[in-house]
C-alpha positions as CSV (number, residue, x, y, z in Angstrom):
1,K,91.8,110.7,98.5
2,E,91.9,108.9,95.2
3,R,91.8,105.5,96.9
4,D,88.5,106.5,98.7
5,D,87.0,107.8,95.3
6,N,87.1,111.5,96.7
7,I,84.3,110.7,99.1
8,C,84.1,111.2,102.9
9,Q,84.3,107.7,104.3
10,N,82.3,108.3,107.4
11,P,78.9,106.4,106.7
12,A,77.1,108.8,108.9
13,C,78.3,111.9,107.0
14,C,75.7,114.8,106.8
15,G,77.4,116.0,103.4
16,K,77.4,119.6,104.8
17,S,81.2,120.0,103.4
18,S,82.5,119.4,100.1
19,T,86.1,120.1,101.5
20,L,87.9,116.8,101.8
21,T,90.8,116.2,104.2
22,V,93.0,113.1,104.9
23,H,92.6,112.0,108.5
24,H,95.3,110.1,110.3
25,I,93.5,107.5,112.2
26,D,96.0,107.2,115.0
27,Y,96.3,110.9,115.1
28,V,100.2,110.7,114.5
29,K,100.8,112.8,111.4
30,S,104.1,111.1,110.6
31,N,102.4,107.8,110.2
32,C,101.3,107.9,106.6
33,S,100.6,104.4,106.1
34,E,97.6,103.7,103.7
35,F,96.2,101.7,106.7
36,N,96.3,104.9,108.7
37,L,94.7,107.3,106.6
38,I,91.1,107.8,105.6
39,T,89.4,110.5,103.5
40,L,86.8,112.6,105.7
41,C,85.1,115.9,104.8
42,Y,86.0,118.9,106.9
43,V,83.1,118.4,109.3
44,C,83.7,114.8,109.9
45,N,87.4,115.6,110.4
46,S,86.6,118.3,112.9
47,K,84.3,115.9,114.9
48,A,87.0,113.3,115.1
49,N,89.2,115.7,117.1
50,S,87.1,115.0,120.2
51,N,86.5,111.5,121.9
52,R,89.5,110.5,119.8
53,E,89.6,106.8,121.1
54,L,86.0,106.2,119.8
55,W,86.9,107.6,116.5
56,K,90.2,105.7,116.2
57,E,88.5,102.5,116.7
58,F,85.6,103.3,114.3
59,Y,88.0,104.4,111.4
60,N,90.3,101.5,112.0
61,S,87.3,99.0,111.8
62,L,86.2,100.8,108.4
63,I,89.8,100.6,106.9
64,E,90.1,97.0,108.1
65,E,86.7,96.2,106.4
66,K,87.7,98.0,103.2
67,Y,91.1,96.3,102.8
68,N,89.7,92.9,103.6
69,E,87.0,93.5,100.8
70,N,89.7,94.5,98.5
71,T,92.0,91.8,99.3
72,Y,89.2,89.1,98.9
73,S,88.2,90.4,95.5
74,L,91.7,90.3,94.3
75,L,92.1,86.7,95.4
76,C,89.0,85.7,93.7
77,R,89.9,87.0,90.3
């Protein structure tokens, strides 16, 4: 949650819930790699439990984008 500034990372979040959760992108609870975790509000996390392949791909792309940006900014310092 700290890495994601305590903000739901779903860009389409409706903002109806202030309760944050840590979502396992691959749905494997034992996989706690930082690349497999994303902060979602309770509503967005609940939505991610249906059509799992779609959400898995979507949240994987968000994390890849976030880490590529961070890696780039670190390299350019």
